[in-house]
C-alpha positions as CSV (number, residue, x, y, z in Angstrom):
1,M,0.0,0.0,0.0
2,I,1.1,3.5,-0.7
3,K,2.6,5.6,2.1
4,K,0.8,8.7,3.3
5,S,3.7,10.9,2.5
6,E,3.9,9.5,-1.1
7,L,0.1,10.0,-1.6
8,V,0.3,13.6,-0.3
9,E,3.1,14.4,-2.7
10,Q,1.2,12.9,-5.6
11,I,-1.9,14.9,-4.7
12,E,0.1,18.1,-4.5
13,K,2.2,17.5,-7.7
14,A,-0.4,16.1,-10.1
15,D,-1.6,18.6,-12.7
16,L,-5.2,19.8,-12.7
17,E,-7.0,19.5,-15.9
18,L,-10.2,21.3,-17.0
19,K,-13.1,18.9,-16.4
20,D,-16.0,21.0,-17.3
21,R,-15.8,24.6,-18.6
22,T,-19.5,25.3,-18.0
23,K,-19.1,24.5,-14.3
24,D,-15.6,25.9,-13.9
25,A,-14.5,22.4,-12.7
26,W,-10.9,21.2,-12.5
27,E,-9.7,17.7,-11.6
28,K,-6.5,15.7,-11.3
29,K,-6.2,11.9,-11.7
30,I,-3.9,9.8,-9.5
31,Y,-3.6,6.2,-10.5
32,L,-3.1,3.8,-7.6
33,D,-2.5,0.1,-7.2
34,N,-5.2,-2.6,-7.7
35,D,-7.1,-0.8,-10.5
36,K,-8.0,2.3,-8.4
37,V,-7.8,5.9,-9.4
38,L,-8.1,8.9,-7.1
39,L,-9.8,12.0,-8.5
40,V,-9.2,15.2,-6.7
41,G,-10.8,18.4,-7.9
42,Y,-12.8,21.5,-7.3
43,E,-15.8,23.1,-8.9
44,K,-17.6,26.4,-8.7
45,E,-20.7,26.5,-6.7
46,E,-23.7,27.2,-9.0
47,S,-24.5,30.9,-8.9
48,F,-27.7,32.6,-10.1
49,E,-26.5,36.1,-9.9
50,D,-25.9,38.3,-12.9
51,I,-22.3,39.5,-13.2
52,D,-22.3,43.2,-13.2
53,P,-19.0,44.7,-14.6
54,E,-19.3,47.6,-12.2
55,T,-19.3,45.5,-9.0
56,E,-17.2,42.9,-7.5
57,T,-18.4,39.3,-7.5
58,V,-17.2,36.6,-5.1
59,S,-17.3,33.0,-6.4
60,T,-17.2,30.0,-4.1
61,F,-15.4,26.8,-5.1
62,Y,-15.6,23.4,-3.4
63,W,-12.9,20.7,-3.2
64,Y,-14.0,17.0,-3.7
65,W,-12.3,13.7,-4.1
66,E,-13.4,10.3,-5.3
67,L,-11.9,6.8,-5.3
68,R,-12.9,4.9,-8.4
69,N,-12.3,1.6,-10.1
70,S,-10.0,2.5,-13.0
71,Q,-11.4,-0.3,-15.2
72,N,-15.1,0.5,-15.1
73,W,-15.1,3.9,-13.5
74,D,-17.4,2.9,-10.7
75,I,-17.3,5.1,-7.6
76,L,-15.9,3.2,-4.6
77,F,-15.9,6.1,-2.2
78,E,-16.4,9.8,-2.5
79,N,-16.3,13.0,-0.5
80,R,-18.5,15.8,-1.9
81,N,-19.7,17.2,1.4
82,K,-18.4,20.7,0.6
83,N,-16.5,21.0,3.9
84,F,-13.4,22.3,2.0
85,S,-14.0,25.5,0.1
86,F,-12.4,28.7,-1.0
87,C,-13.4,31.8,-2.8
88,E,-12.1,34.1,-5.5
89,S,-13.1,37.7,-6.3
90,E,-13.8,39.1,-9.8
91,H,-14.6,42.5,-11.0
92,G,-16.3,42.3,-14.4
93,S,-13.9,40.5,-16.6
94,F,-11.0,41.0,-14.2
95,S,-10.2,38.3,-11.7
96,D,-7.6,37.7,-9.0
97,D,-5.2,36.5,-11.7
98,D,-5.4,39.9,-13.4
99,Q,-4.4,41.8,-10.3
100,I,-7.9,43.0,-9.5
101,E,-6.4,45.5,-7.1
102,D,-5.1,47.4,-10.2
103,V,-8.6,47.8,-11.5
104,V,-10.7,48.7,-8.4
105,G,-8.1,49.7,-5.8
106,D,-6.5,47.9,-2.9
107,I,-8.7,44.9,-2.0
108,D,-7.8,42.5,0.8
109,E,-9.3,39.2,-0.2
110,G,-8.9,38.1,3.3
111,E,-11.6,40.6,4.3
112,I,-13.9,39.4,1.6
113,C,-13.3,35.6,1.9
114,T,-12.7,35.4,5.7
115,W,-13.6,31.7,5.7
116,S,-11.5,30.9,2.6
117,E,-8.7,28.7,4.1
118,Q,-8.3,25.9,1.5
119,D,-7.2,27.9,-1.6
120,H,-4.5,25.5,-2.5
121,I,-4.4,21.8,-2.7
122,N,-1.5,21.7,-0.2
123,D,-3.9,23.2,2.4
124,I,-6.0,20.0,2.4
125,S,-3.7,17.3,0.9
126,E,-2.9,15.6,4.3
127,E,-6.7,15.4,5.0
128,I,-7.4,13.9,1.6
129,A,-4.5,11.4,1.9
130,G,-5.7,10.3,5.4
131,K,-9.2,9.7,4.2
132,V,-8.1,7.9,1.0
133,L,-5.9,5.5,3.0
134,E,-8.9,4.7,5.2
135,W,-10.9,3.9,2.1
136,L,-8.1,1.7,0.7
137,K,-8.0,-0.4,3.9
138,N,-11.7,-1.2,3.3
């Protein structure tokens, strides 16, 4: 069986790929022993608000992970409980990546997203690895 430290490294180092452009969903695949694959990704929470180019919009994203059979793609275990989330701010067509502060002034995203503590995969990789190892024992 894979060691926790190895699994954490794979979770952190594997590349995210666009899963679904319409949902803003990204996912990474980590192939494990015994015909199992771990999918780790995030997707944007569905929003029904109109995006106004004059105001700032905050989008919420949720991390999820699934353990699947790599042969038939059946779900063996999954975590989609939305306990791990983060947010990003946008102002019209400008996002955090575009240095939104240059467009609307100095914004401290920490003030907007006070609960956003899992922005990066390394913030939750230990938790994911621990849960996946439990699943693999079963």
